[in-house]
Steps between C-alpha positions, in 0.01 A plus 500: 500500500522130433415347160130405469442141393160399365429127557184295489437297806299170478310409833315193358696277727332652811765757600376804676631866561524539875614780732350797296420813716147637499433731207528869597455682157382453140694271292587273789394126524227429761545223762232246588409662821422826334293337235304303747430806702382694199250243389370377840132534521456604138223343284533611142163526313429511130533849372206734468427715207446824690497643852240741623610846597193590713166366624284330234166343491552125526148427405523701174860584426458655155655402174852638585714503813787740528457593141533154371199345310422166668419167359324202646698309770770772536658496850487829686687598817258694705712675750358850577146446622358736755409181699839322511328164563384507144848500357628198325572327175176490283368376166334756269174352376347789314439868510177473700569162655640447857861422523596174674801407705750303301510125582867530627421788728156425619597431876698712740762223533563515125546879519757478795841595343344511156710680237325620181683637196300770294520481118339823376371840612662748742663218687637308202813310612421551875449211744291526814504291824212446735636555860212401732476163674256285694188692375161413382427598125225753472547624857862568560719745312697384184796716439724504191832687497778529248722197480841463345481821301685825526233750537568826332451838662149635422445803277230662311538232223651207682327278764729419781611575864469835657609645828267679749585865542567640844308784645795743430521377134120543466505854639800605283320381194807465272541124499332333197621142572311412818132432583296702745255313738165648607639569846796689366276693275271587783784634713675678218540866450300474175197346656193733481363497858163658552268540802151638457221579741163663515441728792281774660251476804338838504690613810875439492740721309822300550561151372809277527565221239753231548661380170787286648733586202791571747596832337431876506519495115134470421255701312141557622193657351149552615186510268121513520347154465206650318680697226862406525594865544824562695458646853747761631609387844801476727691167454783406741732203518501442874728192482624256244176310504227762564348778311282766685239706321352825650190670359346843560150340562374148567421301193167315475496123549731323268510816271875495441763249379872512552756323289867453624763397249835362638 
């Protein structure tokens, strides 16, 4: 290895370093093209004190937001409203006073590419960028996403990013690091599927019930509507989606109720 020489360089005469390759890893200098691409379309805003974690009442926001006790004229990043058009940078005017949009973020054009650092609360140290363009404030969605921050993996104690579980991972039930969507839960082996129906017409003794669970692994029971007492009857699974009930005598109109659990 050659000897390292530490020398100070003076560029006050206008000399430039040229020919540098583009940065590819931490600790390497960034060239002008990379820097320009990184900041293109970015509009930095003054920091906010807190960022909302869910829907809030803009007309009466309360004395604290995200656990932080507010003071007059505090800036707040509202980013999680149920109606996304309400998102934006706001001024806190009082616990029971309507919040107002900040002067530097009161039009959609001012929110295009806006980057907002957060000072306190859950998102302390995180910055968010608004990604929507060419909209109308109050009508079109305003969407803030993490910007320039390494988002940690979410856990039971840390807010962060999380992966959606596959159906197989959901059914297995052993992975504690992925989230389950409503659809995955509905289709999972753990979902409690139930089909119930009241029946009886005074003449028929055989009834078919379609549950559409797609399996023969179902449990079925019949009871009296009036008392809840169980009825002894023949129950057969005639296919993966249908249960058949046979009775010794015809039940009165809507006298019985069947419940099928998948």
